[in-house]
C-alpha positions as CSV (number, residue, x, y, z in Angstrom):
1,M,-5.2,-0.9,3.8
2,T,-5.0,1.8,2.0
3,E,-6.1,2.7,5.2
4,Q,-6.8,2.3,1.8
5,G,-7.6,3.9,-1.1
6,A,-7.2,2.5,-4.4
7,D,-6.8,-1.2,-4.8
8,H,-7.3,-1.8,-1.3
9,H,-6.2,1.1,-0.2
10,H,-5.2,-0.2,-1.8
11,T,-6.1,0.0,-5.2
12,T,-5.4,-2.2,-7.9
13,D,-8.8,-2.5,-9.1
14,D,-9.4,1.0,-8.0
15,G,-12.3,0.7,-5.7
16,D,-14.1,3.8,-4.6
17,T,-13.6,5.9,-1.4
18,R,-17.1,6.0,-0.1
19,F,-17.7,5.5,3.5
20,G,-20.6,7.2,5.1
21,D,-19.2,6.2,8.5
22,A,-20.5,7.4,11.8
23,P,-17.9,9.6,13.4
24,Q,-17.9,7.7,16.7
25,R,-16.7,4.5,15.0
26,S,-13.0,3.7,15.1
27,A,-11.0,3.3,11.9
28,A,-10.7,-0.4,12.5
29,E,-14.4,-0.9,13.0
30,A,-15.2,1.2,9.8
31,W,-12.7,-0.7,7.7
32,D,-13.8,-4.1,9.0
33,E,-17.4,-3.3,8.1
34,R,-16.4,-2.1,4.7
35,Y,-14.5,-5.4,4.0
36,R,-17.3,-7.5,5.4
37,S,-19.7,-5.8,2.8
38,K,-18.1,-7.9,0.0
39,P,-16.5,-11.3,-0.1
40,K,-13.6,-9.8,-2.1
41,F,-13.0,-6.1,-2.1
42,W,-10.0,-5.7,-4.4
43,S,-8.8,-7.3,-7.6
44,G,-6.2,-9.7,-6.0
45,K,-3.5,-8.3,-8.3
46,P,-0.5,-6.3,-7.2
47,N,-0.7,-2.5,-7.8
48,P,0.8,-1.7,-11.2
49,Q,3.2,1.0,-10.0
50,L,4.6,-1.4,-7.4
51,V,5.3,-3.9,-10.1
52,R,6.8,-1.3,-12.4
53,E,9.1,0.3,-9.8
54,G,9.8,-2.7,-7.6
55,A,10.5,-5.5,-10.2
56,G,14.2,-4.5,-10.6
57,L,15.0,-4.1,-6.9
58,R,17.2,-6.5,-5.0
59,P,15.1,-8.4,-2.5
60,G,15.6,-7.8,1.2
61,K,13.2,-6.7,4.0
62,A,10.1,-4.9,2.9
63,L,7.3,-3.0,4.6
64,D,3.8,-2.9,3.0
65,L,2.0,-0.1,4.8
66,G,-1.8,-0.5,4.4
67,C,-1.7,-3.9,2.9
68,G,-5.4,-4.6,2.6
69,E,-6.2,-8.1,1.3
70,G,-2.5,-8.7,0.7
71,A,-1.9,-8.7,-3.0
72,D,1.1,-6.4,-2.9
73,A,2.7,-8.2,0.1
74,I,2.2,-11.6,-1.6
75,W,3.7,-10.3,-4.8
76,L,6.8,-9.0,-3.0
77,A,7.2,-12.3,-1.1
78,Q,7.1,-14.1,-4.5
79,Q,9.9,-11.9,-5.7
80,G,12.0,-13.0,-2.7
81,W,11.3,-10.3,-0.1
82,T,10.7,-10.9,3.5
83,V,7.6,-8.7,4.2
84,T,6.0,-7.0,7.1
85,A,2.4,-6.1,6.1
86,V,0.5,-3.7,8.2
87,D,-3.2,-2.8,8.1
88,V,-5.9,-1.4,10.4
89,S,-8.5,-4.0,9.5
90,A,-8.4,-7.5,11.1
91,V,-10.9,-8.7,8.5
92,A,-8.6,-7.7,5.6
93,L,-5.6,-9.3,7.3
94,E,-7.4,-12.6,7.8
95,R,-8.2,-12.6,4.1
96,A,-4.7,-11.7,3.2
97,A,-3.3,-14.5,5.3
98,T,-5.7,-16.9,3.6
99,H,-4.7,-15.7,0.1
100,E,-1.0,-16.2,1.1
101,R,-1.6,-19.7,2.2
102,S,-3.4,-20.4,-1.1
103,A,-0.4,-18.9,-3.0
104,L,2.1,-21.0,-1.1
105,D,0.0,-24.2,-1.7
106,R,0.1,-23.4,-5.4
107,E,3.8,-22.8,-5.3
108,G,4.4,-26.0,-3.4
109,V,2.5,-28.0,-6.1
110,H,4.9,-26.7,-8.7
111,T,8.1,-27.2,-6.6
112,E,8.7,-30.9,-6.6
113,G,9.9,-32.2,-3.3
114,A,9.8,-28.8,-1.6
115,G,7.4,-29.8,1.1
116,E,5.5,-27.1,3.0
117,I,6.8,-23.7,2.1
118,P,7.0,-21.3,5.1
119,S,5.3,-18.0,5.1
120,R,7.5,-15.0,4.1
121,I,5.0,-12.4,5.4
122,H,4.4,-11.1,8.9
123,W,0.8,-9.7,9.1
124,E,0.3,-7.0,11.6
125,Q,-2.9,-5.3,12.7
126,C,-2.5,-1.7,14.0
127,D,-4.0,1.7,13.9
128,L,-1.6,3.5,11.5
129,E,-1.7,6.7,13.6
130,E,-0.2,4.8,16.5
131,W,2.0,2.4,14.5
132,R,5.7,2.6,15.0
133,P,8.1,0.2,13.2
134,T,10.3,-2.1,15.3
135,A,12.7,-2.7,12.5
136,T,14.1,-0.9,9.4
137,F,13.6,-2.0,5.8
138,D,15.2,-2.1,2.4
139,L,11.9,-1.2,0.8
140,V,9.0,0.7,2.2
141,S,5.9,0.7,0.0
142,S,2.6,2.4,0.6
143,Q,0.0,2.3,-2.2
144,F,-3.0,4.5,-2.0
145,L,-3.0,5.4,1.7
146,H,-6.2,7.4,1.5
147,S,-8.8,7.4,4.2
148,P,-11.2,9.8,5.9
149,H,-10.1,8.2,9.2
150,L,-6.5,9.0,8.8
151,A,-4.3,11.9,7.7
152,W,-1.6,10.5,5.4
153,E,1.2,12.8,6.5
154,G,2.1,11.2,9.8
155,P,2.1,7.5,8.8
156,L,4.1,8.2,5.7
157,R,6.7,10.2,7.6
158,T,7.0,7.4,10.1
159,A,7.4,4.9,7.2
160,A,10.0,6.9,5.4
161,A,12.1,7.1,8.6
162,A,12.2,3.3,8.6
163,V,14.1,3.0,5.2
164,N,17.6,1.7,5.5
165,P,20.5,3.6,3.8
166,G,20.6,2.3,0.2
167,G,16.9,1.3,0.6
168,T,13.9,2.5,-1.4
169,L,10.8,4.4,-0.5
170,L,7.9,3.9,-2.9
171,I,4.7,5.9,-2.4
172,V,1.8,5.9,-4.8
173,G,-1.6,7.6,-4.5
174,H,-4.4,9.2,-6.4
175,H,-3.6,12.7,-7.8
176,P,-6.2,15.1,-6.4
177,D,-7.0,16.5,-9.9
178,R,-7.9,13.1,-11.4
179,L,-9.8,11.1,-8.9
180,P,-12.0,8.0,-9.6
181,P,-15.3,9.5,-10.8
182,W,-17.3,6.7,-9.2
183,G,-16.2,7.6,-5.7
184,T,-17.6,10.2,-3.2
185,H,-14.4,11.8,-2.0
186,T,-14.9,13.3,1.4
187,S,-11.9,15.7,1.3
188,A,-9.2,16.8,-1.1
189,D,-6.8,16.6,1.8
190,M,-6.9,12.8,1.5
191,F,-4.8,13.0,-1.7
192,F,-1.5,14.5,-2.8
193,T,0.4,15.7,-5.8
194,P,4.1,14.6,-6.3
195,E,5.3,18.0,-5.1
196,Q,3.2,17.9,-2.0
197,L,4.4,14.5,-1.1
198,R,8.1,15.3,-1.5
199,A,7.7,18.5,0.5
200,E,5.8,16.9,3.3
201,L,8.3,14.1,3.7
202,R,11.3,16.4,3.3
203,L,13.0,14.2,0.8
204,A,16.1,16.1,-0.2
205,P,19.9,15.7,-0.3
206,P,22.0,14.7,1.4
207,E,19.7,12.2,3.0
208,W,17.6,11.3,-0.1
209,Q,17.9,11.0,-3.9
210,I,14.7,11.2,-5.8
211,E,14.5,8.5,-8.5
212,V,10.9,9.1,-9.7
213,L,8.6,12.0,-9.0
214,T,5.8,12.1,-11.5
215,T,2.1,11.7,-12.4
216,R,1.1,8.7,-14.5
217,D,-2.2,8.1,-16.3
218,R,-3.7,4.7,-15.8
219,P,-6.9,3.2,-17.2
220,A,-9.2,1.8,-14.5
221,T,-12.6,0.1,-14.2
222,G,-15.0,1.1,-11.5
223,P,-17.1,-1.2,-9.2
224,D,-20.0,-1.1,-11.7
225,G,-17.9,-1.4,-14.8
226,Q,-17.3,2.3,-15.4
227,Q,-14.2,3.1,-17.5
228,A,-12.0,6.1,-16.6
229,T,-8.4,7.3,-16.9
230,L,-7.0,8.1,-13.5
231,A,-3.7,9.8,-12.5
232,D,-1.4,8.2,-10.1
233,T,1.1,10.2,-8.0
234,V,4.3,8.2,-8.0
235,L,7.3,8.8,-5.8
236,R,10.4,6.6,-5.6
237,A,13.4,7.7,-3.6
238,T,16.6,6.1,-2.3
239,R,17.8,6.9,1.2
240,L,21.5,7.8,1.0
241,V,22.3,8.4,4.6
242,R,20.5,8.6,7.9
243,P,19.9,12.0,9.4
244,A,22.7,13.1,11.8
């Protein structure tokens, strides 16, 4: 999802972050309602920073935290990754699984004699405040984990702890100083700068090597066709060793 934020949370098409949710509703109920409000909430394309940073990585086991309608997870599977994709919304995950089946059907048409292609993605519904991984991963990706229902710090710390030695942590989010102008952002605490992200996750030697820590401008189109230049916080780090 990003418990969602940009193209889901995700964010590829950079949706807004408006909710107006009653406080008594759970995160799952709020996100299910949000997804039901449109037949398609996100662009269906993988987030651009994932493509840029993940294209050269050697495939293995990947975690997509806040997978939304599944575009990132499907892209990773197409690159050869075995993916665990987690989101709070059952509605989003149902759509994601449908999108994956369609992608596999298209792949099968172009692979003569391949027969039915098995799924490479395990879709998992869970409240991200309570979620704990049962495995470790060669890539942990979280794209735009922004939600008024969820503080980002805890889930991202949990996700970072699940990276294998030699594996990659990739986190992308909206920079708080350049948010989508078409959204009503409920709290600046939902977003993070590169420095805030690194400090909160305590990514430092000898356990981690920072590969990318930056802010990147990106053109985006809002839900009503508005044009804007947004700033993405991008962090990519390699785990060197596990903590003693």
